[in-house]
C-alpha positions as CSV (number, residue, x, y, z in Angstrom):
1,M,-110.9,-43.3,-197.4
2,A,-112.8,-40.5,-200.0
3,G,-114.7,-37.1,-200.4
4,K,-116.6,-35.3,-202.8
5,A,-115.3,-32.9,-204.8
6,A,-114.7,-29.3,-203.0
7,A,-112.9,-26.4,-204.0
8,A,-109.9,-27.2,-202.3
9,G,-109.9,-30.6,-201.4
10,A,-109.9,-34.1,-202.8
11,G,-111.9,-37.1,-202.7
12,V,-109.9,-40.6,-201.7
13,L,-111.3,-44.0,-202.5
14,L,-109.4,-47.1,-200.8
15,V,-109.6,-50.4,-201.7
16,T,-108.0,-53.4,-200.2
17,A,-108.2,-56.9,-202.3
18,N,-106.5,-60.2,-202.1
19,V,-107.0,-61.4,-206.0
20,G,-105.4,-64.9,-205.6
21,S,-108.5,-67.1,-206.7
22,L,-108.9,-64.2,-210.0
23,F,-106.1,-65.6,-211.6
24,D,-107.3,-69.6,-211.4
25,D,-110.0,-68.0,-212.9
26,P,-109.4,-65.7,-214.8
27,E,-112.4,-65.9,-217.4
28,N,-115.5,-65.9,-214.7
29,L,-114.1,-64.3,-211.5
30,Q,-111.7,-61.9,-213.1
31,K,-115.2,-60.2,-215.5
32,N,-117.1,-60.3,-212.2
33,W,-114.1,-58.6,-209.8
34,L,-114.0,-55.9,-212.6
35,R,-117.1,-55.2,-213.4
36,E,-117.9,-54.8,-209.6
37,F,-114.9,-52.5,-209.0
38,Y,-115.7,-49.9,-211.8
39,Q,-119.2,-49.6,-210.4
40,V,-117.9,-48.8,-207.3
41,V,-115.4,-45.9,-209.1
42,H,-118.6,-44.6,-211.1
43,A,-120.3,-44.5,-207.8
44,H,-118.5,-42.5,-205.6
45,K,-116.0,-40.5,-208.8
46,P,-113.0,-40.3,-206.8
47,H,-110.2,-38.3,-207.5
48,F,-107.6,-40.1,-205.7
49,M,-107.9,-43.9,-206.2
50,A,-105.9,-46.9,-203.8
51,L,-106.0,-50.4,-204.8
52,H,-104.1,-52.3,-202.9
53,C,-103.9,-56.0,-204.0
54,Q,-102.4,-59.1,-201.9
55,E,-101.7,-62.3,-203.8
56,F,-101.0,-60.8,-207.1
57,G,-100.7,-63.4,-209.9
58,G,-102.7,-65.8,-208.4
59,K,-100.7,-69.3,-206.8
60,N,-98.6,-69.2,-209.6
61,Y,-97.3,-66.8,-210.7
62,E,-94.9,-67.8,-213.0
63,A,-98.3,-69.8,-215.2
64,S,-100.1,-66.5,-214.7
65,M,-98.2,-63.6,-215.8
66,S,-100.3,-63.3,-219.2
67,H,-103.5,-63.2,-217.3
68,V,-101.3,-60.9,-214.8
69,D,-100.6,-58.3,-218.1
70,K,-104.7,-58.4,-219.2
71,F,-105.4,-57.4,-215.9
72,V,-103.2,-54.3,-215.8
73,K,-103.7,-53.5,-219.4
74,E,-107.7,-53.3,-218.8
75,L,-107.4,-51.5,-215.2
76,L,-105.3,-48.7,-217.1
77,S,-106.9,-48.4,-220.3
78,S,-110.5,-49.4,-219.3
79,D,-113.6,-47.1,-220.3
80,A,-114.4,-46.8,-217.2
81,M,-111.1,-45.7,-216.1
82,K,-110.5,-42.9,-218.7
83,D,-110.6,-39.7,-216.5
84,Y,-107.5,-41.2,-214.8
85,N,-104.9,-39.6,-217.0
86,R,-102.2,-40.1,-214.1
87,A,-101.7,-43.8,-212.7
88,R,-98.7,-45.2,-210.6
89,V,-98.3,-49.3,-210.5
90,Y,-96.4,-51.1,-207.7
91,L,-95.7,-54.8,-208.9
92,D,-93.6,-57.1,-206.9
93,E,-93.2,-60.1,-209.7
94,N,-89.9,-61.2,-209.1
95,Y,-91.1,-64.6,-208.1
96,K,-87.7,-66.5,-208.3
97,S,-85.9,-64.4,-205.4
98,Q,-88.1,-66.2,-201.7
99,E,-86.2,-64.2,-199.5
100,H,-87.7,-60.9,-201.3
101,F,-91.0,-61.7,-203.1
102,T,-94.4,-61.0,-201.8
103,A,-96.7,-61.0,-204.4
104,L,-98.3,-57.9,-203.2
105,G,-99.4,-55.1,-206.1
106,S,-100.3,-51.3,-205.7
107,F,-102.3,-49.3,-207.6
108,Y,-102.8,-45.3,-207.8
109,F,-105.3,-43.3,-210.2
110,L,-105.4,-40.0,-210.5
111,H,-108.4,-38.0,-211.8
112,E,-107.2,-35.2,-214.8
113,S,-109.4,-32.7,-212.2
114,L,-106.5,-33.4,-209.5
115,K,-104.1,-30.4,-209.4
116,N,-100.6,-30.7,-207.7
117,I,-100.6,-34.3,-206.4
118,Y,-97.0,-35.5,-205.0
119,Q,-94.9,-38.3,-204.3
120,F,-92.5,-38.9,-201.9
121,D,-89.0,-39.8,-202.8
122,F,-87.8,-42.0,-200.3
123,K,-83.6,-42.0,-201.4
124,A,-83.8,-38.6,-202.3
125,K,-85.6,-37.4,-199.4
126,K,-88.3,-35.2,-201.7
127,Y,-92.0,-34.7,-203.0
128,K,-92.3,-35.0,-206.7
129,K,-95.1,-33.7,-208.8
130,V,-96.5,-37.4,-210.6
131,T,-97.5,-37.0,-214.4
132,G,-98.2,-39.7,-216.8
133,K,-98.6,-43.7,-216.2
134,E,-96.0,-45.6,-215.6
135,I,-95.6,-49.2,-214.0
136,Y,-92.8,-50.4,-211.8
137,S,-92.2,-54.3,-211.4
138,D,-89.6,-57.2,-210.7
139,T,-86.6,-55.1,-208.4
140,L,-89.2,-53.1,-206.3
141,E,-86.2,-53.1,-203.8
142,S,-84.5,-50.4,-206.3
143,T,-87.2,-48.1,-206.3
144,P,-87.2,-45.3,-204.8
145,M,-90.9,-44.3,-205.0
146,L,-91.2,-46.9,-202.5
147,E,-90.5,-49.0,-199.3
148,K,-90.7,-52.7,-199.8
149,E,-90.0,-55.1,-197.1
150,K,-90.7,-59.3,-196.7
151,F,-90.8,-60.0,-193.0
152,P,-87.6,-61.4,-191.7
153,Q,-87.4,-65.0,-192.1
154,D,-87.9,-65.8,-188.1
155,Y,-91.3,-64.1,-188.0
156,F,-92.3,-67.2,-190.6
157,P,-94.6,-69.8,-188.6
158,E,-91.8,-72.8,-188.9
159,C,-89.4,-70.4,-190.7
160,K,-91.0,-71.7,-193.9
161,W,-91.0,-68.7,-196.4
162,S,-94.0,-67.2,-197.7
163,R,-95.6,-63.9,-199.7
164,K,-96.3,-61.7,-196.9
165,G,-94.6,-58.4,-196.2
166,F,-95.8,-54.7,-197.4
167,I,-95.4,-52.4,-199.8
168,R,-95.3,-47.9,-198.5
169,T,-96.0,-45.2,-200.7
170,R,-96.1,-41.3,-199.2
171,W,-98.6,-39.2,-201.0
172,C,-99.2,-35.1,-200.9
173,I,-102.8,-34.2,-201.9
174,T,-103.9,-30.6,-201.1
175,D,-101.3,-29.8,-198.4
176,C,-102.1,-33.0,-196.4
177,A,-98.9,-35.9,-196.8
178,F,-100.2,-39.0,-195.6
179,D,-99.0,-42.6,-195.7
180,L,-100.6,-45.7,-198.0
181,V,-98.8,-49.2,-197.0
182,N,-100.2,-52.1,-198.8
183,I,-100.3,-55.6,-196.1
184,H,-100.3,-59.1,-196.2
185,L,-99.9,-61.1,-192.9
186,F,-99.7,-65.0,-191.8
187,H,-102.7,-66.7,-192.1
188,D,-103.8,-69.9,-190.0
189,A,-102.3,-73.0,-191.4
190,S,-104.5,-75.7,-189.1
191,N,-107.8,-75.2,-187.0
192,L,-107.2,-77.6,-184.9
193,I,-103.9,-75.6,-183.8
194,A,-105.9,-72.1,-184.0
195,W,-108.4,-74.3,-182.1
196,E,-106.1,-74.7,-179.1
197,T,-105.5,-71.8,-177.2
198,S,-107.1,-68.8,-176.9
199,P,-105.4,-66.6,-178.1
200,S,-104.4,-68.4,-181.2
201,V,-100.6,-69.0,-181.7
202,Y,-101.1,-67.3,-185.1
203,S,-102.8,-64.0,-183.5
204,G,-99.1,-63.7,-181.8
205,I,-97.5,-64.8,-184.6
206,R,-99.6,-61.6,-186.6
207,H,-99.2,-59.6,-183.6
208,K,-95.7,-59.3,-183.8
209,A,-95.4,-58.7,-187.5
210,L,-98.2,-56.1,-187.5
211,G,-95.7,-54.6,-184.3
212,Y,-93.0,-54.1,-187.1
213,V,-94.7,-52.8,-189.8
214,L,-96.1,-50.1,-187.7
215,D,-92.5,-49.5,-186.3
216,R,-91.0,-49.4,-189.4
217,I,-93.3,-46.7,-191.0
218,I,-92.6,-44.0,-188.1
219,D,-89.2,-44.2,-186.9
220,Q,-86.9,-41.8,-187.2
221,R,-85.2,-41.9,-191.3
222,F,-88.1,-40.3,-192.4
223,E,-91.0,-37.0,-191.2
224,K,-94.1,-38.7,-189.4
225,V,-97.4,-38.2,-191.3
226,S,-100.8,-39.8,-191.1
227,Y,-101.2,-43.3,-192.7
228,F,-103.6,-45.9,-194.3
229,V,-102.8,-49.7,-193.4
230,F,-104.5,-51.7,-195.8
231,G,-104.6,-55.3,-197.3
232,D,-105.2,-58.8,-196.0
233,F,-104.4,-59.0,-192.4
234,N,-105.7,-62.0,-191.6
235,F,-107.5,-61.5,-188.5
236,R,-109.3,-64.6,-187.7
237,L,-111.6,-64.7,-184.3
238,D,-111.0,-66.7,-181.3
239,A,-111.5,-69.7,-182.6
240,K,-111.5,-71.6,-179.2
241,A,-114.4,-68.7,-178.0
242,V,-116.2,-69.1,-181.1
243,V,-116.4,-73.0,-181.1
244,E,-117.1,-73.0,-177.0
245,T,-120.1,-70.5,-178.0
246,L,-121.3,-72.3,-181.4
247,C,-121.4,-75.9,-179.7
248,A,-122.1,-75.0,-176.1
249,K,-124.6,-77.7,-175.5
250,A,-122.4,-80.4,-178.1
251,T,-119.9,-82.9,-176.7
252,M,-116.5,-84.0,-178.7
253,Q,-115.5,-86.5,-180.2
254,T,-111.5,-86.8,-180.9
255,I,-110.2,-88.9,-184.0
256,R,-106.1,-89.8,-183.6
257,A,-104.4,-90.8,-186.1
258,A,-103.3,-94.3,-186.0
259,D,-99.9,-94.7,-186.9
260,T,-98.3,-91.0,-184.7
261,N,-102.1,-90.5,-182.3
262,E,-101.7,-87.0,-183.6
263,V,-105.2,-85.2,-183.4
264,V,-106.5,-85.0,-186.7
265,K,-110.0,-84.6,-186.3
266,L,-112.8,-83.2,-184.1
267,I,-116.6,-83.8,-184.3
268,F,-119.0,-81.3,-182.2
269,R,-122.2,-83.5,-181.7
270,E,-125.6,-82.2,-180.4
271,S,-126.1,-84.5,-176.8
272,D,-130.0,-84.9,-177.6
273,N,-131.8,-84.4,-181.4
274,D,-130.2,-87.9,-182.5
275,R,-126.8,-86.0,-181.3
276,K,-126.6,-84.2,-184.6
277,V,-123.3,-83.1,-186.2
278,M,-123.0,-79.5,-185.4
279,L,-119.3,-78.9,-186.3
280,Q,-116.5,-81.0,-187.7
281,L,-112.8,-79.5,-187.5
282,E,-109.7,-80.6,-189.3
283,K,-106.7,-78.7,-189.8
284,K,-108.1,-77.2,-193.2
285,L,-112.0,-78.4,-192.4
286,F,-114.7,-75.9,-190.7
287,D,-117.6,-77.3,-191.7
288,Y,-120.6,-76.0,-188.7
289,F,-123.5,-76.7,-190.0
290,N,-125.4,-73.4,-189.9
291,Q,-123.7,-70.8,-191.9
292,D,-126.3,-68.4,-192.0
293,V,-125.1,-67.2,-188.2
294,F,-122.3,-66.1,-190.4
295,R,-124.3,-63.8,-192.7
296,D,-127.3,-62.6,-190.3
297,N,-127.3,-59.3,-189.4
298,N,-124.1,-59.1,-191.2
299,G,-122.6,-61.6,-188.9
300,T,-122.0,-58.9,-186.1
301,A,-123.0,-60.9,-183.0
302,L,-119.6,-62.6,-183.9
303,L,-117.7,-59.7,-183.2
304,E,-117.2,-59.7,-180.0
305,F,-114.5,-62.9,-180.9
306,D,-113.4,-60.8,-183.1
307,R,-110.0,-59.8,-180.5
308,E,-106.7,-59.0,-182.5
309,L,-107.0,-55.5,-183.7
310,S,-107.6,-54.6,-179.4
311,V,-103.9,-54.9,-179.0
312,F,-103.1,-52.0,-181.1
313,K,-106.1,-50.0,-180.3
314,D,-103.8,-47.0,-179.3
315,R,-102.2,-47.1,-182.3
316,L,-104.6,-48.2,-185.1
317,Y,-108.6,-47.3,-186.0
318,E,-111.1,-48.8,-188.0
319,L,-114.3,-47.3,-188.6
320,D,-117.6,-49.3,-187.3
321,I,-117.9,-53.2,-189.0
322,S,-121.1,-54.0,-191.2
323,F,-120.7,-56.2,-193.6
324,P,-120.0,-59.8,-192.9
325,P,-116.4,-61.8,-192.6
326,S,-114.7,-60.9,-196.1
327,Y,-113.1,-64.7,-195.9
328,P,-113.4,-67.7,-197.0
329,Y,-116.0,-67.2,-199.9
330,S,-116.7,-69.9,-201.9
331,E,-115.1,-69.4,-205.5
332,D,-117.7,-70.9,-207.7
333,S,-119.0,-68.2,-209.5
334,S,-122.4,-68.9,-209.2
335,Q,-122.4,-68.9,-204.8
336,G,-121.9,-64.8,-204.4
337,R,-122.7,-65.6,-200.5
338,Q,-121.7,-68.9,-199.6
339,Y,-118.8,-69.6,-197.8
340,M,-116.4,-72.4,-198.0
341,N,-115.8,-75.0,-195.4
342,T,-112.3,-74.7,-194.5
343,R,-112.0,-71.5,-192.3
344,C,-114.4,-70.0,-190.2
345,P,-114.9,-66.7,-191.4
346,A,-113.0,-63.7,-190.1
347,W,-112.9,-59.8,-191.5
348,C,-109.7,-60.6,-193.0
349,D,-109.2,-57.7,-195.0
350,R,-109.3,-54.1,-193.3
351,I,-108.8,-51.1,-193.5
352,L,-107.0,-49.2,-190.8
353,M,-105.3,-46.1,-189.8
354,S,-103.6,-43.8,-187.5
355,H,-105.0,-41.8,-185.4
356,S,-103.6,-38.3,-187.1
357,A,-105.5,-40.1,-190.1
358,K,-108.8,-40.1,-188.5
359,E,-108.7,-36.6,-188.0
360,L,-108.4,-36.4,-191.0
361,I,-111.5,-38.0,-191.8
362,L,-113.4,-37.2,-188.8
363,K,-113.9,-34.1,-187.7
364,S,-117.0,-34.8,-185.5
365,E,-119.2,-37.5,-184.2
366,N,-121.7,-36.4,-187.5
367,D,-118.8,-37.4,-189.9
368,E,-119.2,-40.7,-188.8
369,K,-122.5,-41.5,-190.8
370,I,-121.4,-40.1,-193.4
371,V,-118.4,-42.3,-194.0
372,I,-118.8,-45.7,-195.6
373,Y,-116.7,-48.6,-195.2
374,D,-118.1,-51.8,-196.9
375,H,-117.9,-54.6,-199.2
376,I,-117.4,-54.7,-202.9
377,G,-119.8,-56.9,-204.8
378,P,-121.7,-58.3,-201.8
379,N,-123.9,-60.8,-203.8
380,V,-121.4,-61.6,-206.7
381,C,-118.2,-64.5,-206.5
382,M,-115.4,-61.7,-206.6
383,G,-113.0,-64.9,-205.8
384,D,-112.4,-66.0,-201.7
385,H,-112.2,-62.9,-200.3
386,K,-114.9,-60.0,-200.3
387,E,-113.0,-56.9,-201.3
388,K,-113.0,-54.0,-198.8
389,D,-113.3,-50.3,-199.5
390,A,-113.7,-47.5,-198.1
391,Y,-115.6,-44.1,-199.1
392,E,-115.0,-41.0,-197.2
393,V,-118.0,-38.3,-198.3
394,R,-115.7,-34.8,-197.5
395,R,-112.2,-33.8,-198.3
396,F,-108.7,-34.4,-196.8
397,S,-108.0,-30.9,-195.3
398,V,-107.8,-30.8,-191.3
399,K,-104.0,-30.4,-190.8
400,P,-101.5,-29.4,-193.5
401,H,-97.9,-31.5,-194.1
402,C,-96.6,-30.0,-197.0
403,S,-97.0,-27.7,-199.8
404,Q,-98.7,-27.9,-203.1
405,E,-97.6,-25.2,-204.2
406,G,-95.4,-25.1,-207.6
407,R,-93.0,-23.2,-206.3
408,Q,-89.8,-25.5,-204.7
409,H,-92.1,-28.5,-204.0
410,T,-89.4,-30.7,-204.2
411,E,-87.3,-28.8,-201.5
412,I,-89.9,-27.5,-199.3
413,C,-90.5,-31.1,-197.4
414,N,-86.7,-31.8,-197.8
415,P,-85.6,-32.1,-194.0
416,N,-81.9,-31.2,-195.9
417,S,-83.3,-27.6,-196.7
418,C,-84.0,-26.2,-193.0
419,I,-82.3,-23.7,-191.3
420,D,-80.4,-24.8,-187.3
421,K,-83.9,-25.5,-185.6
422,S,-82.3,-24.7,-182.6
423,S,-81.1,-20.9,-184.1
424,P,-82.7,-18.1,-181.6
425,E,-84.1,-16.6,-184.7
426,C,-85.8,-20.1,-185.5
427,H,-87.3,-20.2,-181.8
428,I,-88.8,-16.5,-182.1
429,F,-90.0,-17.0,-185.9
430,R,-91.8,-20.2,-184.3
431,L,-93.3,-18.3,-181.3
432,L,-94.7,-16.0,-184.6
433,I,-96.0,-18.7,-186.4
434,V,-97.9,-20.0,-183.3
435,H,-99.1,-17.0,-181.9
436,Y,-100.7,-15.6,-185.7
437,A,-101.9,-19.1,-186.7
438,S,-103.9,-19.9,-183.6
439,A,-104.8,-16.3,-183.3
440,S,-106.6,-16.4,-186.9
441,G,-108.1,-19.8,-186.3
442,L,-105.7,-21.9,-189.2
443,C,-104.4,-24.6,-186.5
444,S,-103.6,-24.6,-182.9
445,R,-100.8,-23.7,-180.7
446,D,-99.4,-27.5,-180.2
447,A,-99.3,-27.8,-184.1
448,S,-96.2,-30.2,-185.3
449,H,-93.4,-28.5,-186.8
450,T,-94.2,-29.5,-190.7
451,S,-97.7,-28.5,-190.5
452,L,-96.7,-25.2,-189.1
453,S,-93.9,-24.6,-192.1
454,C,-96.4,-25.4,-195.0
455,M,-99.2,-23.2,-193.4
456,F,-96.2,-20.3,-193.7
457,M,-95.6,-21.0,-197.1
458,R,-99.6,-21.0,-197.7
459,H,-99.9,-17.8,-195.9
460,Q,-96.9,-16.2,-196.0
461,V,-97.6,-12.4,-197.5
462,E,-100.7,-11.7,-194.6
463,M,-98.0,-14.0,-192.0
464,W,-94.8,-11.2,-193.4
465,N,-96.9,-8.0,-192.6
466,Y,-97.7,-9.5,-189.3
467,F,-94.6,-10.7,-188.5
468,L,-92.5,-6.7,-190.3
469,Y,-94.7,-5.2,-187.9
470,I,-94.2,-7.0,-184.5
471,C,-90.4,-8.0,-184.6
472,H,-87.4,-6.0,-183.6
473,S,-85.9,-4.9,-187.2
474,S,-82.9,-6.9,-186.8
475,V,-84.8,-10.7,-186.4
476,A,-86.6,-8.6,-189.2
477,K,-83.3,-8.8,-191.4
478,T,-82.8,-12.2,-190.6
479,L,-86.1,-13.4,-191.0
480,N,-86.2,-11.8,-194.7
481,R,-82.7,-13.6,-195.5
482,Q,-84.4,-17.3,-194.6
483,Q,-88.0,-17.0,-195.4
484,R,-88.3,-19.9,-198.0
485,C,-86.7,-22.3,-196.3
486,Y,-88.0,-22.6,-192.8
487,V,-89.4,-26.5,-192.3
488,F,-89.4,-27.2,-188.5
């Protein structure tokens, strides 16, 4: 999401991109991709930008290392990015470690006009001010500014390792703390197996993996904050339901392997019209005779078969989809709108958020009309995935979570720096803050502990006068000793 410049706010642009194809044809695809990306940056001019990449380095990371270095250098030194004077880059380059390698790359760019932005140190459990440009690679597991995990091996289909996992970072901008999670979930290994059941077995595997990530980012180890999860979810349309709809009046022919009797191909033919072939289905073939059905009206007629996210409707929110399926586009640099005949087109690349994050960007129904959720380079070949970007034209400012003030910023959000939450003084103090805040319209009576704490740090002069006026002198003396370390 992103917002234009505001007095106390910041514009934020989120982009997700499966870039595996770029490193197979860097001369053509990489140039196209960078040009389209820079155009988006120029159009929106965000203050804070997050780019989450999957399959970074392509199919053969070792062979693509030179292309990787060139790509990163280009992003950091390009004239189009000259106003972003701070950056953090996290690249999982540990390709020799099968149990850890995820091929994820996370890029974060901060505009020079953005002041007082902090990143969370997961080891020290405190925020640190972001300065300069830094690149982290190789063994990200030891980097305290992020959490990175590859899914447990029993999550992988047939327990075969592949490059699937997530990277999580936490940020604080204009008093708003939020997590950004780069994610890559499991693909459909076989169209034939995906077609067998509704929902498919692969859908169940993705469900389990996404649930694992959500549980990890809201567990008890750290303060809960709003979160955005964006990456290649590999969500697919319900294959069985799609085929039954597209080929409702067709007859099916089954072809089996001579030696194993295993089904290797399905052919769907029209009942009349000279038995014209409508669809051919193999393990890695989805050849439908009319691709326009996936492009007409941005393919929205097929959204009814996009069902995988519905399982998480109580935990995740997504803006309305108004763009065509993001995968699998042709990798031919001259074919920007053509799909490959390998998989049923689907909305694999998504930007999702917690319901509390939704409140950060949408205050009213009218706000939805000015939020942009779209893909990049609709008519240009960007590889087999079309990148997704989300841009919000107002500021993050609804629920404060941490202080951006210079004083004590590394301690304010540190849970180890607070007083005993069960003490009578702490309880009285909280009641006074709630009373003052609700009366002043600063926040609601059911605001979180952290929101109240940070609000106090921002308005402590006015609030302190208020407390001294109504509090018993003995309580006031106690509060005076503790005023700088209240975190609820």
